[in-house]
C-alpha positions as CSV (number, residue, x, y, z in Angstrom):
1,M,0.0,0.2,0.2
2,S,1.3,3.3,-0.8
3,Y,2.4,6.0,1.6
4,L,-0.4,8.0,0.2
5,K,-3.4,5.4,1.0
6,L,-1.7,5.1,4.2
7,S,-1.5,8.4,5.3
8,S,-5.0,9.5,4.2
9,S,-6.5,6.8,6.2
10,S,-4.3,7.2,9.2
11,S,-5.4,9.1,12.4
12,P,-4.9,12.9,13.2
13,S,-2.4,12.2,15.9
14,S,-0.2,9.9,13.8
15,S,-0.5,11.4,10.6
16,S,2.5,14.2,11.3
17,S,5.0,11.2,11.7
18,P,5.5,10.5,8.2
19,P,6.0,14.4,7.2
20,A,8.2,15.0,10.3
21,F,10.5,11.7,9.7
22,N,11.1,13.3,6.1
23,V,11.7,16.8,6.9
24,C,14.1,15.5,9.3
25,C,16.0,13.1,7.2
26,R,16.1,16.0,4.4
27,D,17.3,18.5,6.8
28,Q,19.8,16.5,8.5
29,G,21.4,14.5,5.8
30,F,23.9,11.9,6.7
31,L,23.3,12.8,10.6
32,M,19.6,11.5,10.1
33,V,21.0,8.3,12.0
34,L,21.4,10.1,15.3
35,K,19.2,13.3,14.9
36,C,15.8,11.8,13.5
37,R,15.6,9.0,16.2
38,E,12.6,10.5,18.2
39,Q,10.6,10.9,14.6
40,N,11.5,7.4,13.3
41,A,10.2,6.2,16.5
42,A,7.0,7.9,16.1
43,L,6.7,6.6,12.3
44,K,7.4,3.0,13.7
45,E,4.6,3.2,15.9
46,C,2.5,4.8,13.7
47,L,2.9,2.1,11.0
48,T,2.5,-0.7,13.8
49,V,-1.0,0.7,14.7
50,H,-1.6,0.5,10.9
51,Y,-0.2,-2.9,10.6
52,R,-2.2,-4.2,13.5
53,D,-5.4,-3.1,12.4
54,P,-7.3,-6.0,10.7
55,L,-9.3,-3.9,8.4
56,F,-6.4,-2.1,6.6
57,F,-4.7,-5.6,6.7
58,E,-7.2,-7.0,4.8
59,Q,-7.2,-3.8,2.6
60,C,-3.8,-4.4,1.8
61,K,-4.0,-8.3,0.9
62,Q,-6.9,-7.3,-1.7
63,E,-4.5,-4.6,-3.4
64,Y,-1.8,-7.2,-3.5
65,I,-3.8,-10.0,-4.8
66,K,-5.2,-7.4,-7.5
67,E,-1.9,-6.2,-8.5
68,K,-0.9,-10.2,-8.2
69,L,-3.6,-11.2,-10.6
70,E,-3.1,-8.7,-13.3
71,F,0.8,-9.6,-13.3
72,L,-0.1,-13.2,-13.9
73,R,-2.5,-11.8,-16.6
74,T,-0.4,-9.4,-18.6
75,G,3.0,-10.1,-17.4
76,V,3.8,-6.5,-16.5
77,A,4.4,-5.1,-13.1
78,T,2.2,-2.5,-11.7
79,K,5.4,-0.1,-11.5
80,N,6.1,-0.4,-15.4
81,R,2.4,-0.4,-16.5
82,K,2.2,3.5,-14.8
83,Q,5.3,4.0,-17.2
84,K,4.5,5.9,-20.3
85,L,5.3,4.0,-23.1
86,P,7.6,5.5,-25.5
87,T,6.0,6.7,-28.9
88,S,7.4,6.1,-32.1
89,M,8.8,8.5,-34.8
């Protein structure tokens, strides 16, 4: 499940964790390992809440099954299917 789908279904208290972590990592560069521990812990807690939710788990499972069936049908991975096809001259 993509980050956008996760963030749109997240609760208000946990929705600030991913952006806070992203901002910290971007601002700190290589020092993010040391300086973004608090934001990383908040992000992990937010993700754990979602992954333990049976409804969210079922949504992820159904999305995976849908993508897997589409791959078996077409032989094209989801990320490759979303790319623009080159035009011929």
